Backbone as CSV, one residue per row, in Angstrom:
resi,resn,N_x,N_y,N_z,CA_x,CA_y,CA_z,C_x,C_y,C_z
1,MET,222.254,-51.978,-12.911,221.719,-51.639,-11.597,220.233,-51.347,-11.726
2,ASP,219.438,-51.965,-10.873,218.002,-51.735,-10.884,217.689,-50.403,-10.221
3,LEU,216.801,-49.654,-10.840,216.396,-48.361,-10.320,214.897,-48.370,-10.086
4,THR,214.482,-47.781,-8.977,213.071,-47.686,-8.666,212.478,-46.474,-9.359
5,MET,211.382,-46.691,-10.085,210.636,-45.602,-10.700,209.362,-45.381,-9.909
6,ALA,209.201,-44.173,-9.401,207.991,-43.848,-8.647,206.803,-43.779,-9.595
7,SER,205.637,-44.138,-9.084,204.429,-44.081,-9.903,203.233,-43.739,-9.028
8,TRP,202.252,-43.112,-9.672,200.989,-42.777,-9.027,199.874,-43.404,-9.847
9,ARG,198.820,-43.835,-9.156,197.777,-44.594,-9.854,196.404,-44.231,-9.329
10,ARG,195.449,-44.137,-10.256,194.031,-44.139,-9.881,193.385,-45.237,-10.697
11,ARG,192.831,-46.226,-10.007,192.378,-47.452,-10.642,190.932,-47.351,-11.072
12,GLY,190.706,-46.883,-12.317,189.372,-46.884,-12.893,189.066,-48.213,-13.551
13,PRO,187.848,-48.384,-14.051,187.438,-49.680,-14.589,187.978,-49.992,-15.986
14,GLY,188.381,-48.980,-16.728,188.803,-49.184,-18.109,190.243,-49.649,-18.230
15,PRO,190.686,-49.921,-19.466,192.035,-50.422,-19.697,193.097,-49.406,-19.295
16,PRO,194.336,-49.875,-19.077,195.364,-49.009,-18.486,195.898,-47.944,-19.431
17,VAL,196.202,-46.791,-18.828,196.867,-45.676,-19.492,198.043,-45.271,-18.604
18,VAL,199.230,-45.186,-19.200,200.442,-44.830,-18.450,200.954,-43.493,-18.980
19,CYS,201.023,-42.487,-18.118,201.412,-41.133,-18.513,202.911,-40.921,-18.301
20,VAL,203.544,-40.282,-19.280,204.984,-40.030,-19.257,205.200,-38.525,-19.388
21,HIS,205.891,-37.946,-18.433,206.021,-36.493,-18.338,207.092,-35.933,-19.272
22,GLY,207.202,-34.609,-19.288,208.104,-33.905,-20.182,209.499,-33.731,-19.630
23,ALA,210.328,-32.966,-20.359,211.743,-32.798,-20.043,211.932,-31.966,-18.779
24,GLY,212.786,-32.464,-17.878,213.182,-31.706,-16.703,212.196,-31.681,-15.573
25,VAL,210.985,-32.202,-15.793,209.941,-32.096,-14.785,209.613,-33.489,-14.229
26,SER,208.412,-33.673,-13.732,208.039,-34.950,-13.125,206.560,-35.206,-13.368
27,SER,206.060,-36.246,-12.726,204.653,-36.610,-12.885,203.710,-35.589,-12.271
28,ARG,204.242,-34.607,-11.544,203.357,-33.579,-10.978,202.484,-32.942,-12.053
29,GLU,203.064,-32.755,-13.260,202.304,-32.091,-14.322,201.190,-32.975,-14.870
30,MET,201.235,-34.273,-14.599,200.234,-35.210,-15.106,199.174,-35.574,-14.074
31,LEU,199.382,-35.226,-12.815,198.465,-35.699,-11.776,197.040,-35.187,-11.936
32,PRO,196.805,-33.944,-12.412,195.398,-33.558,-12.649,194.706,-34.460,-13.668
33,LEU,195.439,-34.871,-14.708,194.850,-35.783,-15.697,194.623,-37.164,-15.097
34,VAL,195.568,-37.640,-14.282,195.402,-38.948,-13.632,194.135,-38.955,-12.785
35,GLU,193.913,-37.866,-12.065,192.734,-37.784,-11.196,191.439,-37.885,-12.005
36,VAL,191.402,-37.243,-13.176,190.178,-37.226,-13.977,190.041,-38.498,-14.807
37,LEU,191.083,-38.837,-15.565,191.019,-40.019,-16.422,190.910,-41.292,-15.599
38,GLY,191.437,-41.251,-14.375,191.362,-42.415,-13.495,189.956,-42.772,-13.045
39,ARG,188.992,-41.921,-13.328,187.606,-42.271,-13.025,187.062,-43.294,-14.008
40,THR,187.650,-43.354,-15.200,187.165,-44.269,-16.232,188.199,-45.312,-16.660
41,HIS,189.495,-45.040,-16.391,190.559,-45.940,-16.832,191.555,-46.170,-15.701
42,ASP,192.230,-47.295,-15.754,193.300,-47.606,-14.801,194.511,-46.745,-15.188
43,THR,194.662,-45.602,-14.544,195.569,-44.560,-15.006,196.767,-44.429,-14.076
44,TRP,197.948,-44.420,-14.676,199.222,-44.328,-13.967,199.975,-43.095,-14.456
45,SER,200.840,-42.565,-13.595,201.802,-41.556,-14.016,203.156,-41.920,-13.418
46,LEU,204.189,-41.878,-14.263,205.528,-42.283,-13.852,206.425,-41.081,-13.622
47,ASP,207.353,-41.222,-12.677,208.519,-40.346,-12.601,209.657,-41.062,-13.306
48,LEU,210.118,-40.508,-14.428,211.229,-41.121,-15.141,212.474,-41.130,-14.270
49,PRO,213.414,-42.057,-14.503,214.628,-42.130,-13.678,215.354,-40.783,-13.624
50,GLY,215.658,-40.363,-12.398,216.347,-39.097,-12.197,215.435,-37.926,-11.909
51,PHE,214.119,-38.134,-11.990,213.173,-37.029,-11.841,212.118,-37.364,-10.786
52,GLY,211.564,-36.309,-10.190,210.538,-36.523,-9.179,211.045,-37.370,-8.034
53,HIS,210.288,-38.418,-7.704,210.636,-39.283,-6.578,211.348,-40.566,-7.009
54,SER,211.725,-40.670,-8.284,212.440,-41.868,-8.739,213.910,-41.805,-8.334
55,ASP,214.559,-42.969,-8.397,215.982,-43.040,-8.085,216.795,-42.215,-9.070
56,ARG,217.981,-41.798,-8.637,218.883,-41.016,-9.464,219.972,-41.915,-10.036
57,PRO,219.938,-42.218,-11.321,221.018,-43.024,-11.912,222.283,-42.190,-12.053
58,ASP,223.408,-42.876,-12.217,224.665,-42.162,-12.434,224.685,-41.497,-13.812
59,ASP,224.099,-42.175,-14.805,224.116,-41.649,-16.166,223.084,-40.536,-16.328
60,LEU,223.382,-39.619,-17.243,222.427,-38.568,-17.576,221.385,-39.111,-18.556
61,PRO,220.210,-38.498,-18.623,219.119,-39.075,-19.416,219.360,-39.012,-20.916
62,THR,218.959,-40.081,-21.585,218.837,-40.135,-23.040,217.446,-40.665,-23.355
63,VAL,216.970,-40.404,-24.553,215.646,-40.905,-24.925,215.621,-42.420,-24.886
64,ALA,216.643,-43.056,-25.458,216.678,-44.520,-25.478,216.756,-45.091,-24.064
65,GLY,217.576,-44.479,-23.208,217.698,-44.978,-21.841,216.402,-44.849,-21.061
66,LEU,215.713,-43.736,-21.218,214.435,-43.563,-20.535,213.386,-44.512,-21.095
67,ALA,213.402,-44.734,-22.405,212.460,-45.685,-23.007,212.729,-47.105,-22.504
68,ASP,213.994,-47.472,-22.383,214.331,-48.784,-21.820,213.746,-48.928,-20.420
69,ALA,213.865,-47.859,-19.623,213.354,-47.912,-18.253,211.838,-48.046,-18.230
70,VAL,211.142,-47.342,-19.124,209.684,-47.456,-19.179,209.271,-48.858,-19.600
71,ALA,209.937,-49.420,-20.612,209.608,-50.782,-21.052,209.818,-51.787,-19.930
72,ALA,210.914,-51.630,-19.179,211.171,-52.534,-18.054,210.115,-52.359,-16.969
73,TRP,209.697,-51.121,-16.727,208.663,-50.879,-15.721,207.344,-51.517,-16.145
74,LEU,206.985,-51.424,-17.413,205.749,-52.047,-17.891,205.767,-53.547,-17.643
75,ASP,206.913,-54.176,-17.903,207.038,-55.617,-17.643,206.876,-55.911,-16.156
76,ALA,207.561,-55.121,-15.313,207.513,-55.358,-13.872,206.108,-55.137,-13.312
77,ALA,205.384,-54.169,-13.888,204.028,-53.878,-13.416,202.998,-54.854,-13.967
78,GLY,203.397,-55.671,-14.939,202.484,-56.645,-15.512,201.377,-56.029,-16.349
79,LEU,201.666,-54.886,-16.958,200.667,-54.220,-17.797,200.816,-54.696,-19.237
80,ALA,199.794,-55.355,-19.741,199.834,-55.896,-21.095,199.268,-54.882,-22.073
81,ARG,200.101,-54.375,-22.957,199.710,-53.464,-24.036,198.875,-52.279,-23.552
82,PRO,199.389,-51.522,-22.569,198.661,-50.323,-22.146,198.782,-49.226,-23.192
83,CYS,197.996,-48.203,-23.028,198.174,-46.967,-23.792,199.240,-46.137,-23.092
84,LEU,200.241,-45.685,-23.840,201.213,-44.729,-23.310,200.784,-43.328,-23.721
85,LEU,200.692,-42.439,-22.747,200.324,-41.052,-23.008,201.510,-40.175,-22.658
86,GLY,202.122,-39.578,-23.671,203.268,-38.714,-23.446,202.891,-37.258,-23.545
87,GLY,203.535,-36.442,-22.717,203.378,-35.001,-22.804,204.693,-34.364,-23.190
88,SER,204.728,-33.645,-24.316,205.927,-32.942,-24.769,207.073,-33.938,-24.982
89,PHE,208.185,-33.817,-24.251,209.300,-34.755,-24.349,208.865,-36.188,-24.049
90,GLY,207.843,-36.346,-23.208,207.324,-37.684,-22.931,206.816,-38.375,-24.171
91,CYS,206.391,-37.595,-25.184,205.993,-38.178,-26.470,207.174,-38.869,-27.133
92,GLN,208.352,-38.253,-27.045,209.542,-38.837,-27.656,209.905,-40.158,-26.983
93,VAL,209.764,-40.200,-25.676,210.023,-41.445,-24.950,208.991,-42.506,-25.322
94,ALA,207.723,-42.123,-25.369,206.662,-43.080,-25.711,206.837,-43.631,-27.120
95,VAL,207.186,-42.769,-28.077,207.409,-43.223,-29.454,208.587,-44.181,-29.514
96,ASP,209.637,-43.907,-28.769,210.800,-44.798,-28.771,210.437,-46.171,-28.220
97,VAL,209.613,-46.199,-27.174,209.150,-47.487,-26.638,208.367,-48.247,-27.703
98,ALA,207.403,-47.576,-28.331,206.533,-48.245,-29.307,207.313,-48.699,-30.534
99,ALA,208.304,-47.910,-30.967,209.059,-48.243,-32.171,210.041,-49.389,-31.933
100,ARG,210.622,-49.466,-30.743,211.680,-50.455,-30.502,211.203,-51.700,-29.773
101,PHE,210.064,-51.613,-29.093,209.576,-52.745,-28.299,208.197,-53.143,-28.827
102,ALA,208.190,-53.873,-29.902,206.931,-54.261,-30.549,206.063,-55.058,-29.579
103,GLY,204.786,-54.710,-29.534,203.840,-55.451,-28.714,203.745,-54.990,-27.281
104,ARG,204.579,-54.024,-26.869,204.512,-53.565,-25.474,203.378,-52.575,-25.245
105,THR,202.943,-51.888,-26.295,201.893,-50.881,-26.144,200.726,-51.196,-27.061
106,GLY,199.536,-50.806,-26.627,198.348,-51.023,-27.443,197.914,-49.793,-28.202
107,ALA,198.318,-48.616,-27.730,197.976,-47.344,-28.368,198.883,-46.281,-27.766
108,LEU,198.969,-45.148,-28.454,199.708,-43.995,-27.941,198.821,-42.764,-28.003
109,VAL,199.034,-41.855,-27.059,198.491,-40.501,-27.125,199.677,-39.558,-26.997
110,LEU,199.891,-38.730,-28.010,201.027,-37.805,-28.040,200.489,-36.385,-27.889
111,VAL,200.680,-35.815,-26.712,200.143,-34.486,-26.402,201.276,-33.465,-26.534
112,GLY,201.208,-32.640,-27.565,202.249,-31.651,-27.788,203.592,-32.268,-28.116
113,PRO,203.670,-33.139,-29.152,204.921,-33.863,-29.411,206.050,-32.933,-29.852
114,THR,207.178,-33.065,-29.208,208.395,-32.344,-29.572,209.366,-33.327,-30.242
115,VAL,210.330,-32.857,-31.032,210.690,-31.485,-31.372,210.512,-31.319,-32.871
116,ASP,209.885,-30.213,-33.274,209.748,-29.889,-34.687,211.145,-29.785,-35.309
117,PRO,211.453,-30.602,-36.328,212.794,-30.553,-36.911,213.160,-29.207,-37.501
118,HIS,212.175,-28.372,-37.820,212.452,-27.030,-38.338,212.762,-26.037,-37.222
119,ALA,212.676,-26.477,-35.988,212.972,-25.611,-34.844,213.921,-26.316,-33.883
120,ARG,214.812,-27.122,-34.423,215.665,-27.954,-33.578,216.964,-27.227,-33.224
121,SER,216.834,-26.250,-32.333,217.995,-25.552,-31.786,217.635,-25.057,-30.408
122,ALA,218.645,-24.918,-29.548,218.389,-24.475,-28.180,217.805,-23.069,-28.159
123,VAL,218.300,-22.197,-29.036,217.814,-20.817,-29.062,216.337,-20.779,-29.431
124,ARG,215.950,-21.525,-30.460,214.552,-21.524,-30.875,213.665,-22.183,-29.827
125,LEU,214.187,-23.238,-29.187,213.401,-23.909,-28.160,213.113,-22.979,-26.991
126,VAL,214.127,-22.245,-26.547,213.937,-21.305,-25.444,212.955,-20.209,-25.850
127,GLY,213.088,-19.705,-27.061,212.162,-18.672,-27.533,210.728,-19.157,-27.569
128,GLN,210.529,-20.366,-28.052,209.183,-20.935,-28.085,208.634,-21.104,-26.674
129,TRP,209.488,-21.583,-25.773,209.061,-21.800,-24.390,208.636,-20.487,-23.745
130,LEU,209.403,-19.419,-23.981,209.063,-18.125,-23.386,207.750,-17.588,-23.947
131,ARG,207.557,-17.723,-25.265,206.313,-17.236,-25.867,205.117,-18.042,-25.390
132,ASN,205.327,-19.317,-25.166,204.236,-20.195,-24.748,203.892,-20.016,-23.272
133,SER,204.912,-19.692,-22.448,204.740,-19.720,-20.993,203.685,-18.726,-20.508
134,VAL,203.472,-17.635,-21.241,202.495,-16.645,-20.790,201.074,-17.193,-20.866
135,ARG,200.876,-18.267,-21.615,199.534,-18.843,-21.747,199.307,-20.017,-20.796
136,GLU,200.366,-20.480,-20.136,200.218,-21.617,-19.247,199.590,-21.207,-17.922
137,SER,199.085,-22.186,-17.194,198.488,-21.919,-15.891,199.559,-21.432,-14.914
138,PRO,199.297,-20.339,-14.166,200.262,-19.876,-13.168,200.608,-20.935,-12.130
139,GLY,199.693,-21.885,-11.931,199.939,-22.930,-10.948,201.070,-23.873,-11.322
140,MET,201.475,-23.851,-12.606,202.554,-24.737,-13.025,203.925,-24.236,-12.591
141,THR,204.063,-22.919,-12.375,205.376,-22.354,-12.075,206.008,-22.959,-10.814
142,PRO,205.307,-22.991,-9.673,205.933,-23.603,-8.497,206.209,-25.093,-8.678
143,LEU,205.382,-25.781,-9.462,205.640,-27.201,-9.718,206.921,-27.379,-10.523
144,ASN,207.101,-26.543,-11.557,208.309,-26.648,-12.364,209.553,-26.322,-11.551
145,VAL,209.470,-25.291,-10.721,210.613,-24.928,-9.877,210.987,-26.094,-8.959
146,ALA,209.985,-26.719,-8.364,210.251,-27.873,-7.486,210.864,-29.030,-8.263
147,ASP,210.358,-29.274,-9.475,210.898,-30.366,-10.291,212.348,-30.105,-10.679
148,TYR,212.649,-28.879,-11.105,214.022,-28.553,-11.490,214.965,-28.669,-10.292
149,ARG,214.506,-28.241,-9.133,215.313,-28.351,-7.917,215.584,-29.814,-7.579
150,ASP,214.550,-30.644,-7.675,214.718,-32.060,-7.335,215.686,-32.758,-8.273
151,ALA,215.579,-32.471,-9.572,216.421,-33.167,-10.557,217.833,-32.613,-10.600
152,GLY,217.988,-31.319,-10.360,219.297,-30.681,-10.465,219.524,-30.132,-11.863
153,LEU,220.242,-29.013,-11.922,220.414,-28.307,-13.180,221.065,-29.185,-14.244
154,ARG,222.067,-29.951,-13.876,222.791,-30.762,-14.868,221.858,-31.769,-15.538
155,ARG,221.021,-32.417,-14.769,220.107,-33.412,-15.328,218.985,-32.753,-16.137
156,VAL,218.500,-31.607,-15.669,217.466,-30.893,-16.409,217.988,-30.480,-17.784
157,LEU,219.180,-29.882,-17.825,219.752,-29.460,-19.105,220.020,-30.654,-20.009
158,ALA,220.446,-31.769,-19.417,220.699,-32.968,-20.218,219.425,-33.503,-20.842
159,SER,218.305,-33.391,-20.135,217.046,-33.879,-20.694,216.611,-33.026,-21.880
160,PHE,216.816,-31.713,-21.792,216.491,-30.858,-22.934,217.440,-31.137,-24.100
161,GLY,218.716,-31.397,-23.799,219.647,-31.763,-24.857,219.252,-33.054,-25.539
162,ALA,218.817,-34.040,-24.758,218.365,-35.305,-25.330,217.156,-35.100,-26.230
163,SER,216.265,-34.210,-25.824,215.088,-33.912,-26.634,215.494,-33.324,-27.979
164,LEU,216.437,-32.396,-27.971,216.861,-31.750,-29.216,217.569,-32.720,-30.152
165,ARG,218.323,-33.653,-29.605,219.079,-34.596,-30.450,218.203,-35.694,-31.029
166,ASP,217.088,-35.994,-30.384,216.245,-37.113,-30.804,215.478,-36.779,-32.072
167,ARG,215.552,-37.652,-33.071,214.844,-37.447,-34.335,213.564,-38.286,-34.327
168,ILE,212.566,-37.775,-33.648,211.307,-38.498,-33.533,210.701,-38.772,-34.897
169,GLU,210.920,-37.876,-35.853,210.321,-38.023,-37.176,210.808,-39.282,-37.901
170,ASP,211.987,-39.781,-37.527,212.513,-40.989,-38.160,211.909,-42.268,-37.581
171,LYS,211.223,-42.168,-36.474,210.692,-43.351,-35.783,209.194,-43.545,-35.982
172,LEU,208.500,-42.495,-36.372,207.032,-42.545,-36.383,206.495,-43.618,-37.319
173,LEU,207.166,-43.860,-38.430,206.723,-44.871,-39.383,206.682,-46.258,-38.765
174,TYR,207.477,-46.487,-37.724,207.589,-47.814,-37.112,206.635,-47.999,-35.923
175,VAL,205.775,-47.033,-35.688,204.799,-47.129,-34.597,203.503,-47.694,-35.171
176,ASP,203.340,-48.990,-35.067,202.216,-49.665,-35.715,201.087,-49.940,-34.730
177,VAL,200.658,-48.895,-34.021,199.493,-48.963,-33.138,198.680,-47.695,-33.372
178,PRO,197.407,-47.686,-32.989,196.633,-46.441,-33.119,197.252,-45.329,-32.279
179,VAL,197.332,-44.137,-32.856,197.946,-43.002,-32.165,197.049,-41.771,-32.299
180,LEU,196.778,-41.134,-31.170,196.091,-39.853,-31.150,197.121,-38.762,-30.890
181,VAL,197.244,-37.828,-31.819,198.105,-36.661,-31.657,197.227,-35.502,-31.188
182,VAL,197.610,-34.870,-30.091,196.821,-33.774,-29.519,197.677,-32.510,-29.525
183,ARG,197.108,-31.450,-30.052,197.776,-30.141,-30.030,196.856,-29.099,-29.417
184,GLY,197.389,-28.308,-28.494,196.658,-27.144,-28.024,196.630,-26.090,-29.114
185,GLY,195.478,-25.521,-29.381,195.341,-24.590,-30.488,196.205,-23.346,-30.353
186,LYS,196.635,-22.986,-29.128,197.499,-21.829,-28.890,198.922,-22.242,-28.517
187,ASP,199.293,-23.479,-28.813,200.625,-23.980,-28.481,201.669,-23.304,-29.359
188,ARG,202.628,-22.595,-28.741,203.688,-21.933,-29.486,204.915,-22.825,-29.645
189,MET,204.920,-24.008,-29.024,206.049,-24.934,-29.150,205.800,-26.003,-30.208
190,VAL,204.547,-26.293,-30.469,204.164,-27.307,-31.460,203.237,-26.644,-32.465
191,SER,203.757,-26.379,-33.652,202.954,-25.702,-34.672,201.915,-26.648,-35.256
192,GLN,200.903,-26.074,-35.888,199.904,-26.888,-36.563,200.537,-27.712,-37.676
193,ALA,201.473,-27.106,-38.404,202.136,-27.824,-39.500,202.896,-29.034,-38.983
194,TRP,203.600,-28.873,-37.862,204.353,-29.999,-37.300,203.405,-31.078,-36.767
195,ALA,202.330,-30.688,-36.086,201.362,-31.676,-35.600,200.770,-32.469,-36.760
196,GLU,200.485,-31.791,-37.874,199.955,-32.488,-39.045,201.011,-33.406,-39.661
197,GLN,202.270,-32.993,-39.656,203.330,-33.848,-40.191,203.499,-35.108,-39.348
198,VAL,203.476,-34.947,-38.026,203.551,-36.111,-37.137,202.429,-37.092,-37.461
199,THR,201.222,-36.578,-37.628,200.061,-37.434,-37.895,200.203,-38.151,-39.230
200,ARG,200.690,-37.451,-40.254,200.879,-38.082,-41.567,201.929,-39.183,-41.524
201,LEU,202.981,-38.999,-40.744,204.061,-39.983,-40.692,203.660,-41.255,-39.947
202,LEU,202.666,-41.155,-39.101,202.210,-42.319,-38.341,201.318,-43.198,-39.210
203,PRO,201.537,-44.501,-39.241,200.674,-45.376,-40.048,199.205,-45.347,-39.628
204,ARG,198.957,-45.101,-38.330,197.577,-45.153,-37.834,197.295,-43.941,-36.944
205,GLY,197.685,-42.765,-37.418,197.557,-41.560,-36.612,196.307,-40.761,-36.921
206,ARG,195.858,-40.025,-35.919,194.789,-39.043,-36.097,195.130,-37.840,-35.231
207,LEU,194.630,-36.676,-35.624,194.966,-35.420,-34.953,193.730,-34.807,-34.325
208,SER,193.895,-34.316,-33.108,192.855,-33.541,-32.436,193.475,-32.233,-31.967
209,VAL,192.859,-31.106,-32.344,193.310,-29.790,-31.906,192.325,-29.267,-30.867
210,MET,192.837,-28.961,-29.684,192.001,-28.470,-28.595,192.114,-26.942,-28.558
211,ASP,191.061,-26.290,-29.001,191.085,-24.842,-29.216,191.403,-24.074,-27.934
212,GLY,192.234,-23.036,-28.111,192.484,-22.091,-27.031,193.483,-22.526,-25.991
213,LEU,194.068,-23.728,-26.132,194.952,-24.251,-25.094,196.415,-24.103,-25.490
214,PRO,197.310,-23.933,-24.491,198.735,-23.848,-24.762,199.364,-25.234,-24.801
215,HIS,200.649,-25.310,-24.491,201.407,-26.555,-24.647,200.999,-27.627,-23.628
216,MET,200.843,-27.220,-22.369,200.617,-28.203,-21.320,199.133,-28.500,-21.137
217,VAL,198.571,-29.148,-22.126,197.150,-29.502,-22.109,196.778,-30.374,-20.907
218,PRO,197.593,-31.386,-20.515,197.168,-32.240,-19.392,196.949,-31.479,-18.096
219,TYR,197.684,-30.394,-17.892,197.521,-29.611,-16.667,196.440,-28.546,-16.832
220,ARG,196.373,-27.945,-18.006,195.454,-26.825,-18.227,194.011,-27.295,-18.384
221,ASP,193.786,-28.406,-19.060,192.413,-28.884,-19.274,192.362,-30.410,-19.157
222,PRO,192.551,-30.936,-17.951,192.532,-32.396,-17.786,191.188,-33.022,-18.136
223,HIS,190.079,-32.311,-17.891,188.765,-32.870,-18.197,188.582,-33.012,-19.707
224,GLY,188.940,-31.961,-20.448,188.800,-32.039,-21.899,189.701,-33.102,-22.501
225,LEU,190.943,-33.188,-22.035,191.852,-34.195,-22.557,191.382,-35.596,-22.194
226,ALA,190.875,-35.773,-20.986,190.371,-37.091,-20.585,189.234,-37.532,-21.509
227,ARG,188.369,-36.614,-21.882,187.277,-36.968,-22.810,187.850,-37.390,-24.165
228,GLU,188.839,-36.651,-24.666,189.460,-36.998,-25.944,190.098,-38.384,-25.885
229,VAL,190.809,-38.654,-24.820,191.501,-39.937,-24.686,190.509,-41.076,-24.563
230,ALA,189.496,-40.905,-23.739,188.507,-41.972,-23.548,187.788,-42.297,-24.857
231,ALA,187.412,-41.264,-25.608,186.737,-41.497,-26.889,187.667,-42.199,-27.881
232,PHE,188.912,-41.777,-27.918,189.890,-42.403,-28.809,190.089,-43.873,-28.458
233,LEU,190.229,-44.196,-27.188,190.465,-45.583,-26.799,189.243,-46.457,-27.062
234,ARG,188.050,-45.900,-26.913,186.852,-46.665,-27.251,186.860,-47.015,-28.746
235,GLU,187.149,-46.042,-29.582,187.136,-46.265,-31.026,188.275,-47.170,-31.460
236,ALA,189.412,-47.080,-30.773,190.576,-47.911,-31.117,190.450,-49.324,-30.578
237,GLY,189.470,-49.533,-29.697,189.308,-50.863,-29.114,190.364,-51.208,-28.096
238,SER,190.965,-50.167,-27.480,192.016,-50.400,-26.492,191.477,-50.262,-25.075
């Protein structure tokens, strides 16, 4: 069954960047970055199936299923080798696309990639989220509440379960495109050690730490992240 995926776009002059949101939420968390990065690049943000304004499939989300949907959307949109920019759980979806669909992406940006295999439990994930949340922008709270309401509790919990089960570390070796890993310097969900491990496992990875920022860098500092992404894509030739 074909499902409609909602998308938002700001058409800048540079090559395309497609943003993929985190677990349980929607593209609302990416729209500040779309607004800024869209001044220089053809920037999109997707609502994954079941979230935001996209159609609701009967099946609950899995990383592979969401990656399949993103790959199909890229084909339908006619985007040749765009950069995929994932935030948190969106990194896991972006990596799955790049690892399984060779040639579909030209580069990746992984902002706060989850899940650290040394913290792969629901209890630890909730603890990290609570410690991190005090540093996030207060403006994100009503957006998250709206996203959880739209998706429904069952689908939100399933997305977090899919995140915990996914072994992103086993796929990174197969991502043969330039990758920028971004970590907020105050991120309590993504440790410095894990960000460095992700970068080492990638054949063409580099790490950027944005000082003083928590987990949700695209919402907290869209201007700073847009500068990082634009510089990376210039150097990568994407």
